[in-house]
N, CA, C, O and CB atoms as a CASP TS submission, in Angstrom:
PFRMAT TS
TARGET T0000
AUTHOR 0000-0000-0000
METHOD Language model
MODEL 1
PARENT N/A
ATOM      1  N   MET     1      92.309  90.791 116.834  1.00  0.00           N
ATOM      2  CA  MET     1      92.005  90.411 115.473  1.00  0.00           C
ATOM      3  C   MET     1      93.262  90.625 114.625  1.00  0.00           C
ATOM      4  O   MET     1      93.879  91.689 114.675  1.00  0.00           O
ATOM      5  CB  MET     1      90.795  91.228 114.919  1.00  0.00           C
ATOM      6  N   LYS     2      93.629  89.622 113.859  1.00  0.00           N
ATOM      7  CA  LYS     2      94.815  89.680 113.005  1.00  0.00           C
ATOM      8  C   LYS     2      94.389  89.930 111.557  1.00  0.00           C
ATOM      9  O   LYS     2      93.348  89.449 111.109  1.00  0.00           O
ATOM     10  CB  LYS     2      95.644  88.366 113.116  1.00  0.00           C
ATOM     11  N   ALA     3      95.231  90.708 110.822  1.00  0.00           N
ATOM     12  CA  ALA     3      94.884  91.052 109.446  1.00  0.00           C
ATOM     13  C   ALA     3      96.060  90.882 108.498  1.00  0.00           C
ATOM     14  O   ALA     3      97.222  91.039 108.873  1.00  0.00           O
ATOM     15  CB  ALA     3      94.378  92.475 109.378  1.00  0.00           C
ATOM     16  N   VAL     4      95.720  90.555 107.259  1.00  0.00           N
ATOM     17  CA  VAL     4      96.632  90.552 106.121  1.00  0.00           C
ATOM     18  C   VAL     4      96.254  91.760 105.283  1.00  0.00           C
ATOM     19  O   VAL     4      95.072  92.020 105.054  1.00  0.00           O
ATOM     20  CB  VAL     4      96.552  89.201 105.286  1.00  0.00           C
ATOM     21  N   SER     5      97.256  92.498 104.827  1.00  0.00           N
ATOM     22  CA  SER     5      97.009  93.712 104.051  1.00  0.00           C
ATOM     23  C   SER     5      97.624  93.581 102.654  1.00  0.00           C
ATOM     24  O   SER     5      98.821  93.331 102.516  1.00  0.00           O
ATOM     25  CB  SER     5      97.583  94.951 104.782  1.00  0.00           C
ATOM     26  N   LEU     6      96.797  93.751 101.626  1.00  0.00           N
ATOM     27  CA  LEU     6      97.270  93.704 100.245  1.00  0.00           C
ATOM     28  C   LEU     6      97.255  95.104  99.641  1.00  0.00           C
ATOM     29  O   LEU     6      96.414  95.931  99.994  1.00  0.00           O
ATOM     30  CB  LEU     6      96.403  92.742  99.403  1.00  0.00           C
ATOM     31  N   PHE     7      98.191  95.365  98.729  1.00  0.00           N
ATOM     32  CA  PHE     7      98.301  96.679  98.084  1.00  0.00           C
ATOM     33  C   PHE     7      98.440  97.758  99.162  1.00  0.00           C
ATOM     34  O   PHE     7      97.739  98.770  99.138  1.00  0.00           O
ATOM     35  CB  PHE     7      97.057  96.964  97.170  1.00  0.00           C
ATOM     36  N   SER     8      99.335  97.530 100.087  1.00  0.00           N
ATOM     37  CA  SER     8      99.430  98.289 101.336  1.00  0.00           C
ATOM     38  C   SER     8      99.992  99.693 101.205  1.00  0.00           C
ATOM     39  O   SER     8      99.719 100.549 102.047  1.00  0.00           O
ATOM     40  CB  SER     8     100.259  97.544 102.286  1.00  0.00           C
ATOM     41  N   GLY     9     100.774  99.942 100.161  1.00  0.00           N
ATOM     42  CA  GLY     9     101.400 101.257 100.056  1.00  0.00           C
ATOM     43  C   GLY     9     102.241 101.527 101.285  1.00  0.00           C
ATOM     44  O   GLY     9     102.913 100.628 101.792  1.00  0.00           O
ATOM     45  N   CYS    10     102.210 102.753 101.763  1.00  0.00           N
ATOM     46  CA  CYS    10     103.017 103.102 102.940  1.00  0.00           C
ATOM     47  C   CYS    10     102.276 102.820 104.242  1.00  0.00           C
ATOM     48  O   CYS    10     102.833 103.034 105.319  1.00  0.00           O
ATOM     49  CB  CYS    10     103.419 104.572 102.887  1.00  0.00           C
ATOM     50  N   GLY    11     101.030 102.344 104.171  1.00  0.00           N
ATOM     51  CA  GLY    11     100.332 101.890 105.368  1.00  0.00           C
ATOM     52  C   GLY    11      99.296 102.821 105.949  1.00  0.00           C
ATOM     53  O   GLY    11      98.908 102.647 107.104  1.00  0.00           O
ATOM     54  N   GLY    12      98.833 103.797 105.206  1.00  0.00           N
ATOM     55  CA  GLY    12      97.839 104.733 105.728  1.00  0.00           C
ATOM     56  C   GLY    12      96.552 104.054 106.180  1.00  0.00           C
ATOM     57  O   GLY    12      96.065 104.318 107.279  1.00  0.00           O
ATOM     58  N   PHE    13      96.006 103.193 105.350  1.00  0.00           N
ATOM     59  CA  PHE    13      94.785 102.472 105.720  1.00  0.00           C
ATOM     60  C   PHE    13      95.063 101.529 106.882  1.00  0.00           C
ATOM     61  O   PHE    13      94.240 101.380 107.786  1.00  0.00           O
ATOM     62  CB  PHE    13      94.225 101.686 104.514  1.00  0.00           C
ATOM     63  N   ASP    14      96.223 100.897 106.850  1.00  0.00           N
ATOM     64  CA  ASP    14      96.596  99.956 107.905  1.00  0.00           C
ATOM     65  C   ASP    14      96.744 100.664 109.247  1.00  0.00           C
ATOM     66  O   ASP    14      96.431 100.087 110.288  1.00  0.00           O
ATOM     67  CB  ASP    14      97.898  99.239 107.543  1.00  0.00           C
ATOM     68  N   LYS    15      97.213 101.896 109.234  1.00  0.00           N
ATOM     69  CA  LYS    15      97.327 102.654 110.479  1.00  0.00           C
ATOM     70  C   LYS    15      95.947 102.859 111.095  1.00  0.00           C
ATOM     71  O   LYS    15      95.781 102.724 112.307  1.00  0.00           O
ATOM     72  CB  LYS    15      98.015 104.017 110.229  1.00  0.00           C
ATOM     73  N   GLY    16      94.975 103.178 110.280  1.00  0.00           N
ATOM     74  CA  GLY    16      93.610 103.328 110.778  1.00  0.00           C
ATOM     75  C   GLY    16      93.095 102.026 111.369  1.00  0.00           C
ATOM     76  O   GLY    16      92.449 102.029 112.417  1.00  0.00           O
ATOM     77  N   ALA    17      93.377 100.914 110.703  1.00  0.00           N
ATOM     78  CA  ALA    17      92.959  99.609 111.220  1.00  0.00           C
ATOM     79  C   ALA    17      93.667  99.314 112.542  1.00  0.00           C
ATOM     80  O   ALA    17      93.058  98.800 113.481  1.00  0.00           O
ATOM     81  CB  ALA    17      93.256  98.492 110.189  1.00  0.00           C
ATOM     82  N   GLN    18      94.937  99.638 112.603  1.00  0.00           N
ATOM     83  CA  GLN    18      95.702  99.430 113.830  1.00  0.00           C
ATOM     84  C   GLN    18      95.131 100.248 114.988  1.00  0.00           C
ATOM     85  O   GLN    18      95.031  99.756 116.112  1.00  0.00           O
ATOM     86  CB  GLN    18      97.169  99.795 113.605  1.00  0.00           C
ATOM     87  N   LEU    19      94.765 101.474 114.713  1.00  0.00           N
ATOM     88  CA  LEU    19      94.173 102.322 115.749  1.00  0.00           C
ATOM     89  C   LEU    19      92.820 101.783 116.225  1.00  0.00           C
ATOM     90  O   LEU    19      92.379 102.078 117.336  1.00  0.00           O
ATOM     91  CB  LEU    19      94.007 103.748 115.226  1.00  0.00           C
ATOM     92  N   ALA    20      92.174 100.994 115.374  1.00  0.00           N
ATOM     93  CA  ALA    20      90.899 100.375 115.728  1.00  0.00           C
ATOM     94  C   ALA    20      91.097  99.029 116.429  1.00  0.00           C
ATOM     95  O   ALA    20      90.126  98.348 116.758  1.00  0.00           O
ATOM     96  CB  ALA    20      90.043 100.189 114.479  1.00  0.00           C
ATOM     97  N   GLY    21      92.354  98.652 116.656  1.00  0.00           N
ATOM     98  CA  GLY    21      92.638  97.432 117.402  1.00  0.00           C
ATOM     99  C   GLY    21      93.040  96.224 116.576  1.00  0.00           C
ATOM    100  O   GLY    21      93.158  95.123 117.114  1.00  0.00           O
ATOM    101  N   VAL    22      93.252  96.406 115.284  1.00  0.00           N
ATOM    102  CA  VAL    22      93.629  95.304 114.401  1.00  0.00           C
ATOM    103  C   VAL    22      95.151  95.138 114.420  1.00  0.00           C
ATOM    104  O   VAL    22      95.887  96.124 114.380  1.00  0.00           O
ATOM    105  CB  VAL    22      93.118  95.555 112.949  1.00  0.00           C
ATOM    106  N   ASP    23      95.612  93.901 114.482  1.00  0.00           N
ATOM    107  CA  ASP    23      97.031  93.572 114.448  1.00  0.00           C
ATOM    108  C   ASP    23      97.393  93.177 113.019  1.00  0.00           C
ATOM    109  O   ASP    23      97.004  92.105 112.555  1.00  0.00           O
ATOM    110  CB  ASP    23      97.374  92.424 115.458  1.00  0.00           C
ATOM    111  N   ILE    24      98.132  94.030 112.323  1.00  0.00           N
ATOM    112  CA  ILE    24      98.560  93.734 110.953  1.00  0.00           C
ATOM    113  C   ILE    24      99.746  92.777 111.051  1.00  0.00           C
ATOM    114  O   ILE    24     100.802  93.139 111.569  1.00  0.00           O
ATOM    115  CB  ILE    24      98.943  95.053 110.155  1.00  0.00           C
ATOM    116  N   ILE    25      99.566  91.557 110.550  1.00  0.00           N
ATOM    117  CA  ILE    25     100.638  90.569 110.671  1.00  0.00           C
ATOM    118  C   ILE    25     101.433  90.391 109.384  1.00  0.00           C
ATOM    119  O   ILE    25     102.561  89.898 109.416  1.00  0.00           O
ATOM    120  CB  ILE    25     100.063  89.244 111.088  1.00  0.00           C
ATOM    121  N   TRP    26     100.853  90.789 108.246  1.00  0.00           N
ATOM    122  CA  TRP    26     101.503  90.564 106.954  1.00  0.00           C
ATOM    123  C   TRP    26     100.981  91.605 105.984  1.00  0.00           C
ATOM    124  O   TRP    26      99.786  91.901 105.965  1.00  0.00           O
ATOM    125  CB  TRP    26     101.242  89.113 106.419  1.00  0.00           C
ATOM    126  N   ALA    27     101.871  92.160 105.181  1.00  0.00           N
ATOM    127  CA  ALA    27     101.467  93.189 104.217  1.00  0.00           C
ATOM    128  C   ALA    27     102.251  93.025 102.923  1.00  0.00           C
ATOM    129  O   ALA    27     103.310  92.398 102.898  1.00  0.00           O
ATOM    130  CB  ALA    27     101.681  94.607 104.800  1.00  0.00           C
ATOM    131  N   ASN    28     101.717  93.595 101.853  1.00  0.00           N
ATOM    132  CA  ASN    28     102.339  93.469 100.537  1.00  0.00           C
ATOM    133  C   ASN    28     102.148  94.727  99.711  1.00  0.00           C
ATOM    134  O   ASN    28     101.094  95.363  99.739  1.00  0.00           O
ATOM    135  CB  ASN    28     101.770  92.270  99.794  1.00  0.00           C
ATOM    136  N   ASP    29     103.200  95.067  98.972  1.00  0.00           N
ATOM    137  CA  ASP    29     103.124  96.075  97.917  1.00  0.00           C
ATOM    138  C   ASP    29     104.320  95.858  97.004  1.00  0.00           C
ATOM    139  O   ASP    29     105.326  95.284  97.421  1.00  0.00           O
ATOM    140  CB  ASP    29     103.105  97.539  98.504  1.00  0.00           C
ATOM    141  N   ILE    30     104.218  96.309  95.770  1.00  0.00           N
ATOM    142  CA  ILE    30     105.299  96.141  94.808  1.00  0.00           C
ATOM    143  C   ILE    30     106.265  97.335  94.816  1.00  0.00           C
ATOM    144  O   ILE    30     107.367  97.250  94.275  1.00  0.00           O
ATOM    145  CB  ILE    30     104.722  95.948  93.409  1.00  0.00           C
ATOM    146  N   ASP    31     105.850  98.429  95.425  1.00  0.00           N
ATOM    147  CA  ASP    31     106.626  99.670  95.426  1.00  0.00           C
ATOM    148  C   ASP    31     107.682  99.661  96.537  1.00  0.00           C
ATOM    149  O   ASP    31     107.342  99.569  97.717  1.00  0.00           O
ATOM    150  CB  ASP    31     105.692 100.882  95.593  1.00  0.00           C
ATOM    151  N   SER    32     108.952  99.756  96.163  1.00  0.00           N
ATOM    152  CA  SER    32     110.037  99.666  97.149  1.00  0.00           C
ATOM    153  C   SER    32     110.080 100.870  98.091  1.00  0.00           C
ATOM    154  O   SER    32     110.429 100.717  99.261  1.00  0.00           O
ATOM    155  CB  SER    32     111.371  99.533  96.438  1.00  0.00           C
ATOM    156  N   ALA    33     109.738 102.051  97.608  1.00  0.00           N
ATOM    157  CA  ALA    33     109.724 103.239  98.483  1.00  0.00           C
ATOM    158  C   ALA    33     108.628 103.091  99.534  1.00  0.00           C
ATOM    159  O   ALA    33     108.837 103.411 100.704  1.00  0.00           O
ATOM    160  CB  ALA    33     109.505 104.544  97.652  1.00  0.00           C
ATOM    161  N   ALA    34     107.480 102.614  99.123  1.00  0.00           N
ATOM    162  CA  ALA    34     106.387 102.374 100.076  1.00  0.00           C
ATOM    163  C   ALA    34     106.794 101.309 101.083  1.00  0.00           C
ATOM    164  O   ALA    34     106.502 101.431 102.272  1.00  0.00           O
ATOM    165  CB  ALA    34     105.093 101.947  99.338  1.00  0.00           C
ATOM    166  N   GLY    35     107.463 100.272 100.617  1.00  0.00           N
ATOM    167  CA  GLY    35     107.903  99.201 101.492  1.00  0.00           C
ATOM    168  C   GLY    35     108.879  99.676 102.550  1.00  0.00           C
ATOM    169  O   GLY    35     108.810  99.246 103.701  1.00  0.00           O
ATOM    170  N   LYS    36     109.780 100.554 102.170  1.00  0.00           N
ATOM    171  CA  LYS    36     110.754 101.083 103.126  1.00  0.00           C
ATOM    172  C   LYS    36     110.040 101.832 104.252  1.00  0.00           C
ATOM    173  O   LYS    36     110.356 101.649 105.427  1.00  0.00           O
ATOM    174  CB  LYS    36     111.764 102.014 102.416  1.00  0.00           C
ATOM    175  N   PHE    37     109.085 102.669 103.886  1.00  0.00           N
ATOM    176  CA  PHE    37     108.341 103.416 104.894  1.00  0.00           C
ATOM    177  C   PHE    37     107.474 102.485 105.727  1.00  0.00           C
ATOM    178  O   PHE    37     107.422 102.607 106.951  1.00  0.00           O
ATOM    179  CB  PHE    37     107.477 104.493 104.235  1.00  0.00           C
ATOM    180  N   TYR    38     106.790 101.550 105.062  1.00  0.00           N
ATOM    181  CA  TYR    38     105.894 100.627 105.761  1.00  0.00           C
ATOM    182  C   TYR    38     106.657  99.860 106.839  1.00  0.00           C
ATOM    183  O   TYR    38     106.192  99.736 107.972  1.00  0.00           O
ATOM    184  CB  TYR    38     105.240  99.643 104.763  1.00  0.00           C
ATOM    185  N   ARG    39     107.821  99.352 106.479  1.00  0.00           N
ATOM    186  CA  ARG    39     108.624  98.575 107.430  1.00  0.00           C
ATOM    187  C   ARG    39     109.009  99.407 108.651  1.00  0.00           C
ATOM    188  O   ARG    39     109.069  98.883 109.764  1.00  0.00           O
ATOM    189  CB  ARG    39     109.886  98.043 106.745  1.00  0.00           C
ATOM    190  N   SER    40     109.267 100.682 108.452  1.00  0.00           N
ATOM    191  CA  SER    40     109.644 101.524 109.589  1.00  0.00           C
ATOM    192  C   SER    40     108.429 101.861 110.459  1.00  0.00           C
ATOM    193  O   SER    40     108.558 102.068 111.665  1.00  0.00           O
ATOM    194  CB  SER    40     110.311 102.817 109.094  1.00  0.00           C
ATOM    195  N   TYR    41     107.270 101.911 109.845  1.00  0.00           N
ATOM    196  CA  TYR    41     106.040 102.268 110.545  1.00  0.00           C
ATOM    197  C   TYR    41     105.393 101.073 111.245  1.00  0.00           C
ATOM    198  O   TYR    41     104.749 101.227 112.282  1.00  0.00           O
ATOM    199  CB  TYR    41     105.058 102.879 109.572  1.00  0.00           C
ATOM    200  N   PHE    42     105.569  99.884 110.670  1.00  0.00           N
ATOM    201  CA  PHE    42     104.993  98.650 111.202  1.00  0.00           C
ATOM    202  C   PHE    42     106.094  97.597 111.335  1.00  0.00           C
ATOM    203  O   PHE    42     106.111  96.632 110.571  1.00  0.00           O
ATOM    204  CB  PHE    42     103.839  98.131 110.287  1.00  0.00           C
ATOM    205  N   PRO    43     107.001  97.762 112.276  1.00  0.00           N
ATOM    206  CA  PRO    43     108.153  96.848 112.374  1.00  0.00           C
ATOM    207  C   PRO    43     107.775  95.412 112.736  1.00  0.00           C
ATOM    208  O   PRO    43     108.569  94.503 112.493  1.00  0.00           O
ATOM    209  CB  PRO    43     109.122  97.370 113.401  1.00  0.00           C
ATOM    210  N   ASN    44     106.606  95.176 113.299  1.00  0.00           N
ATOM    211  CA  ASN    44     106.211  93.823 113.685  1.00  0.00           C
ATOM    212  C   ASN    44     105.473  93.068 112.587  1.00  0.00           C
ATOM    213  O   ASN    44     105.216  91.873 112.727  1.00  0.00           O
ATOM    214  CB  ASN    44     105.349  93.881 114.905  1.00  0.00           C
ATOM    215  N   ALA    45     105.131  93.741 111.506  1.00  0.00           N
ATOM    216  CA  ALA    45     104.436  93.084 110.392  1.00  0.00           C
ATOM    217  C   ALA    45     105.462  92.586 109.380  1.00  0.00           C
ATOM    218  O   ALA    45     106.460  93.253 109.107  1.00  0.00           O
ATOM    219  CB  ALA    45     103.422  94.055 109.711  1.00  0.00           C
ATOM    220  N   GLU    46     105.204  91.428 108.842  1.00  0.00           N
ATOM    221  CA  GLU    46     106.047  90.949 107.747  1.00  0.00           C
ATOM    222  C   GLU    46     105.600  91.674 106.476  1.00  0.00           C
ATOM    223  O   GLU    46     104.421  91.637 106.124  1.00  0.00           O
ATOM    224  CB  GLU    46     105.950  89.375 107.580  1.00  0.00           C
ATOM    225  N   PHE    47     106.536  92.334 105.788  1.00  0.00           N
ATOM    226  CA  PHE    47     106.204  93.053 104.558  1.00  0.00           C
ATOM    227  C   PHE    47     106.861  92.335 103.388  1.00  0.00           C
ATOM    228  O   PHE    47     108.075  92.132 103.383  1.00  0.00           O
ATOM    229  CB  PHE    47     106.666  94.546 104.627  1.00  0.00           C
ATOM    230  N   VAL    48     106.062  91.951 102.395  1.00  0.00           N
ATOM    231  CA  VAL    48     106.560  91.260 101.217  1.00  0.00           C
ATOM    232  C   VAL    48     106.482  92.221 100.034  1.00  0.00           C
ATOM    233  O   VAL    48     105.397  92.614  99.605  1.00  0.00           O
ATOM    234  CB  VAL    48     105.749  89.949 100.940  1.00  0.00           C
ATOM    235  N   GLU    49     107.631  92.585  99.526  1.00  0.00           N
ATOM    236  CA  GLU    49     107.721  93.496  98.380  1.00  0.00           C
ATOM    237  C   GLU    49     107.801  92.651  97.116  1.00  0.00           C
ATOM    238  O   GLU    49     108.878  92.239  96.685  1.00  0.00           O
ATOM    239  CB  GLU    49     108.965  94.459  98.499  1.00  0.00           C
ATOM    240  N   LYS    50     106.627  92.404  96.533  1.00  0.00           N
ATOM    241  CA  LYS    50     106.555  91.472  95.417  1.00  0.00           C
ATOM    242  C   LYS    50     105.241  91.674  94.664  1.00  0.00           C
ATOM    243  O   LYS    50     104.244  92.109  95.241  1.00  0.00           O
ATOM    244  CB  LYS    50     106.685  90.010  95.913  1.00  0.00           C
ATOM    245  N   ASP    51     105.251  91.359  93.395  1.00  0.00           N
ATOM    246  CA  ASP    51     104.032  91.394  92.592  1.00  0.00           C
ATOM    247  C   ASP    51     103.023  90.402  93.172  1.00  0.00           C
ATOM    248  O   ASP    51     103.347  89.229  93.356  1.00  0.00           O
ATOM    249  CB  ASP    51     104.337  91.066  91.096  1.00  0.00           C
ATOM    250  N   ILE    52     101.829  90.854  93.454  1.00  0.00           N
ATOM    251  CA  ILE    52     100.803  90.031  94.090  1.00  0.00           C
ATOM    252  C   ILE    52     100.511  88.766  93.276  1.00  0.00           C
ATOM    253  O   ILE    52     100.128  87.742  93.842  1.00  0.00           O
ATOM    254  CB  ILE    52      99.518  90.842  94.276  1.00  0.00           C
ATOM    255  N   LYS    53     100.688  88.830  91.967  1.00  0.00           N
ATOM    256  CA  LYS    53     100.432  87.671  91.120  1.00  0.00           C
ATOM    257  C   LYS    53     101.434  86.547  91.361  1.00  0.00           C
ATOM    258  O   LYS    53     101.181  85.401  90.990  1.00  0.00           O
ATOM    259  CB  LYS    53     100.462  88.079  89.663  1.00  0.00           C
ATOM    260  N   LYS    54     102.569  86.866  91.981  1.00  0.00           N
ATOM    261  CA  LYS    54     103.609  85.870  92.213  1.00  0.00           C
ATOM    262  C   LYS    54     103.616  85.329  93.640  1.00  0.00           C
ATOM    263  O   LYS    54     104.457  84.498  93.981  1.00  0.00           O
ATOM    264  CB  LYS    54     104.951  86.461  91.899  1.00  0.00           C
ATOM    265  N   ILE    55     102.700  85.783  94.462  1.00  0.00           N
ATOM    266  CA  ILE    55     102.613  85.303  95.837  1.00  0.00           C
ATOM    267  C   ILE    55     101.630  84.137  95.876  1.00  0.00           C
ATOM    268  O   ILE    55     100.493  84.256  95.419  1.00  0.00           O
ATOM    269  CB  ILE    55     102.170  86.447  96.814  1.00  0.00           C
ATOM    270  N   THR    56     102.070  83.027  96.415  1.00  0.00           N
ATOM    271  CA  THR    56     101.235  81.823  96.411  1.00  0.00           C
ATOM    272  C   THR    56     100.748  81.412  97.790  1.00  0.00           C
ATOM    273  O   THR    56      99.884  80.543  97.906  1.00  0.00           O
ATOM    274  CB  THR    56     101.992  80.689  95.804  1.00  0.00           C
ATOM    275  N   ASP    57     101.290  82.021  98.833  1.00  0.00           N
ATOM    276  CA  ASP    57     100.924  81.617 100.182  1.00  0.00           C
ATOM    277  C   ASP    57     100.721  82.841 101.058  1.00  0.00           C
ATOM    278  O   ASP    57     101.548  83.752 101.081  1.00  0.00           O
ATOM    279  CB  ASP    57     101.995  80.698 100.784  1.00  0.00           C
ATOM    280  N   PHE    58      99.620  82.846 101.770  1.00  0.00           N
ATOM    281  CA  PHE    58      99.303  83.941 102.676  1.00  0.00           C
ATOM    282  C   PHE    58      99.089  83.369 104.079  1.00  0.00           C
ATOM    283  O   PHE    58      98.604  82.246 104.217  1.00  0.00           O
ATOM    284  CB  PHE    58      98.043  84.726 102.190  1.00  0.00           C
ATOM    285  N   PRO    59      99.442  84.126 105.116  1.00  0.00           N
ATOM    286  CA  PRO    59      99.212  83.631 106.472  1.00  0.00           C
ATOM    287  C   PRO    59      97.724  83.640 106.830  1.00  0.00           C
ATOM    288  O   PRO    59      96.933  84.369 106.232  1.00  0.00           O
ATOM    289  CB  PRO    59      99.997  84.471 107.478  1.00  0.00           C
ATOM    290  N   ASN    60      97.367  82.832 107.796  1.00  0.00           N
ATOM    291  CA  ASN    60      95.993  82.832 108.302  1.00  0.00           C
ATOM    292  C   ASN    60      95.728  84.118 109.069  1.00  0.00           C
ATOM    293  O   ASN    60      96.569  84.571 109.845  1.00  0.00           O
ATOM    294  CB  ASN    60      95.736  81.602 109.205  1.00  0.00           C
ATOM    295  N   ALA    61      94.567  84.698 108.853  1.00  0.00           N
ATOM    296  CA  ALA    61      94.191  85.942 109.523  1.00  0.00           C
ATOM    297  C   ALA    61      92.670  86.003 109.638  1.00  0.00           C
ATOM    298  O   ALA    61      91.952  85.258 108.972  1.00  0.00           O
ATOM    299  CB  ALA    61      94.741  87.185 108.753  1.00  0.00           C
ATOM    300  N   ASP    62      92.200  86.897 110.488  1.00  0.00           N
ATOM    301  CA  ASP    62      90.770  87.102 110.664  1.00  0.00           C
ATOM    302  C   ASP    62      90.190  88.074 109.648  1.00  0.00           C
ATOM    303  O   ASP    62      88.992  88.057 109.369  1.00  0.00           O
ATOM    304  CB  ASP    62      90.492  87.598 112.054  1.00  0.00           C
ATOM    305  N   LEU    63      91.057  88.926 109.096  1.00  0.00           N
ATOM    306  CA  LEU    63      90.602  90.039 108.258  1.00  0.00           C
ATOM    307  C   LEU    63      91.552  90.218 107.086  1.00  0.00           C
ATOM    308  O   LEU    63      92.766  90.079 107.238  1.00  0.00           O
ATOM    309  CB  LEU    63      90.501  91.349 109.079  1.00  0.00           C
ATOM    310  N   LEU    64      91.006  90.525 105.925  1.00  0.00           N
ATOM    311  CA  LEU    64      91.790  90.857 104.748  1.00  0.00           C
ATOM    312  C   LEU    64      91.537  92.316 104.409  1.00  0.00           C
ATOM    313  O   LEU    64      90.399  92.720 104.169  1.00  0.00           O
ATOM    314  CB  LEU    64      91.438  89.928 103.547  1.00  0.00           C
ATOM    315  N   ILE    65      92.605  93.100 104.392  1.00  0.00           N
ATOM    316  CA  ILE    65      92.519  94.510 104.018  1.00  0.00           C
ATOM    317  C   ILE    65      93.090  94.641 102.618  1.00  0.00           C
ATOM    318  O   ILE    65      94.173  94.125 102.345  1.00  0.00           O
ATOM    319  CB  ILE    65      93.283  95.435 105.039  1.00  0.00           C
ATOM    320  N   GLY    66      92.389  95.315 101.734  1.00  0.00           N
ATOM    321  CA  GLY    66      92.893  95.535 100.386  1.00  0.00           C
ATOM    322  C   GLY    66      92.629  96.970  99.968  1.00  0.00           C
ATOM    323  O   GLY    66      91.478  97.401  99.886  1.00  0.00           O
ATOM    324  N   CYS    67      93.670  97.689  99.711  1.00  0.00           N
ATOM    325  CA  CYS    67      93.509  99.088  99.280  1.00  0.00           C
ATOM    326  C   CYS    67      93.784  99.207  97.787  1.00  0.00           C
ATOM    327  O   CYS    67      94.370  98.314  97.174  1.00  0.00           O
ATOM    328  CB  CYS    67      94.455 100.027 100.077  1.00  0.00           C
ATOM    329  N   TYR    68      93.362 100.295  97.230  1.00  0.00           N
ATOM    330  CA  TYR    68      93.557 100.527  95.803  1.00  0.00           C
ATOM    331  C   TYR    68      94.800 101.329  95.560  1.00  0.00           C
ATOM    332  O   TYR    68      95.130 101.626  94.412  1.00  0.00           O
ATOM    333  CB  TYR    68      92.360 101.232  95.201  1.00  0.00           C
TER
END
């Protein structure tokens, strides 16, 4: 199962999803410090460091993860 993750932070929720067998293919957060850590923790996921309001295209996935 492939997932897109919004408001990902450093990836704590995504790690739990990954341990449950989910493949995180794309993630987003506006925080550069979180992005640096996320990229090191999930090197196979594309991480977009950008305001969510400015993103117009998302990859196809089976699951959408959104954290607060």
